C-alpha positions in Angstrom: 0.0 0.0 0.0 1.1 3.5 -0.8 0.6 5.5 2.4 1.4 9.1 2.8 1.1 11.6 5.7 -0.9 14.6 4.7 -1.0 17.9 6.7 -4.6 18.5 5.8 -5.7 15.1 6.9 -3.7 15.5 10.1 -5.4 18.7 11.0 -8.9 17.2 10.2 -8.2 14.2 12.4 -6.7 16.4 15.2 -9.9 18.5 15.2 -11.9 15.4 16.0 -9.7 14.0 18.9 -11.2 13.8 22.4 -9.4 15.7 25.2 -6.3 13.9 26.3 -5.9 11.9 23.1 -2.7 12.3 21.0 -2.5 11.6 17.3 0.5 9.3 16.7 0.0 8.6 13.0 -2.4 9.1 10.2 -1.9 7.7 6.7 -4.0 7.3 3.7 -4.0 5.1 0.6 -5.8 7.3 -2.0 -6.1 4.4 -4.5 -7.9 2.2 -2.0 -9.7 5.1 -0.3 -8.3 3.8 3.0 -7.4 5.9 6.1 -5.5 4.6 9.1 -5.5 6.6 12.3 -3.3 5.7 15.4 -4.1 7.4 18.7 -2.9 7.1 22.3 -3.5 8.7 25.6 -2.0 8.9 29.1 -5.0 6.8 30.3 -6.1 3.6 28.4 -7.7 4.2 25.1 -11.0 2.2 25.1 -13.0 0.6 22.3 -15.6 3.3 22.9 -12.9 6.0 22.4 -11.9 4.6 19.0 -15.5 4.0 18.0 -16.4 7.6 18.9 -13.5 9.0 16.8 -14.5 6.7 13.9 -18.1 8.0 14.0 -17.0 11.6 14.3 -14.7 11.2 11.3 -17.3 9.3 9.3 -19.8 12.2 9.9 -17.2 14.8 8.9 -17.8 16.8 5.7 -14.0 17.4 5.3 -13.4 13.6 4.9 -16.4 13.2 2.6 -15.0 15.9 0.4 -11.6 14.3 0.2 -13.1 10.8 -0.6 -16.3 11.5 -2.7 -16.4 7.8 -3.6 -16.4 6.7 0.0 -13.6 5.5 2.2 -12.5 2.7 4.6 -11.4 3.9 8.0 -9.3 2.2 10.7 -8.9 3.9 14.1 -6.5 2.0 16.4 -3.9 2.3 19.2 -0.2 1.6 18.9 0.6 -2.1 19.1 3.0 -3.5 21.7 5.7 -3.6 19.0 5.5 0.1 18.4 8.3 2.2 19.9 7.3 4.7 22.6 7.4 8.3 21.4 6.0 10.5 24.2 6.7 11.0 27.9 3.1 10.0 28.8 3.7 6.6 27.1 6.7 5.9 29.5 4.5 7.0 32.5 1.8 4.6 31.3 4.3 1.8 31.3 5.6 2.2 34.9 6.4 -1.3 36.4 6.7 -2.8 32.9 10.0 -3.8 31.3 11.4 -1.8 28.4 14.1 -2.6 25.9 15.8 0.7 25.3 18.5 1.6 22.7 20.2 4.9 23.6 23.2 7.1 22.8 26.0 7.1 25.5 28.2 9.8 24.0 29.0 8.5 20.5 28.2 4.8 21.5 24.9 3.2 20.9 24.0 1.0 23.9 21.0 -1.2 24.8 19.4 -1.8 28.2 16.5 -3.8 29.4 14.9 -2.6 32.6 11.7 -1.9 34.6 10.3 1.6 34.4 10.3 3.0 37.9 9.7 6.7 37.1 9.1 8.9 34.1 8.6 12.7 33.9 8.6 15.1 30.9 12.4 15.1 30.6 13.5 11.5 31.3 12.7 7.9 32.3 14.3 5.9 35.1 14.8 2.2 34.6 15.9 -0.4 37.1 18.2 -2.9 35.4 18.2 -5.4 38.3 20.6 -3.5 40.6 21.0 0.1 39.4 18.5 2.8 38.6 19.4 4.3 35.2 18.0 7.7 34.2 17.9 8.4 30.5 16.8 11.7 29.0 14.4 11.2 26.1 16.7 13.0 23.6 19.3 10.3 24.1 16.8 7.4 23.4 16.8 6.1 19.9 14.2 3.4 20.5 12.2 2.1 23.4 9.8 -0.8 23.2 7.7 -2.6 25.9 9.1 -6.1 26.5 6.1 -8.5 26.4 5.9 -10.8 29.4 3.5 -13.8 29.5 3.5 -14.4 33.3 
């Protein structure tokens, strides 16, 4: 599929977001009249939340104008395999394990640890013994480590 980010589509979707929701991604495949929207929030995003946004977008004249032939719409949340992008996502994952790749000077390092704290500037992970604080600007990638306990 040929997906492209589009500033107009981004602003349309953002105008329909509920308070507290953050637009992580919106992409469209014009040939297939398909729109995919990914949202997240500091609190859990419920099925009702995604349904409400879907309905709001379906009722939107701006979307109808862009897709006069009709469109397919998917509103979803980031999967567990998606890297964390915002401080609130780290806060939401306190007590979970993360696999983090970060810059230590010029060296790329990796660390797996449990999130013990997160604020707007950095995240603190416990790697078994030590607490390691990393500022977000040093983090290249951070993913939740899935545990089936």
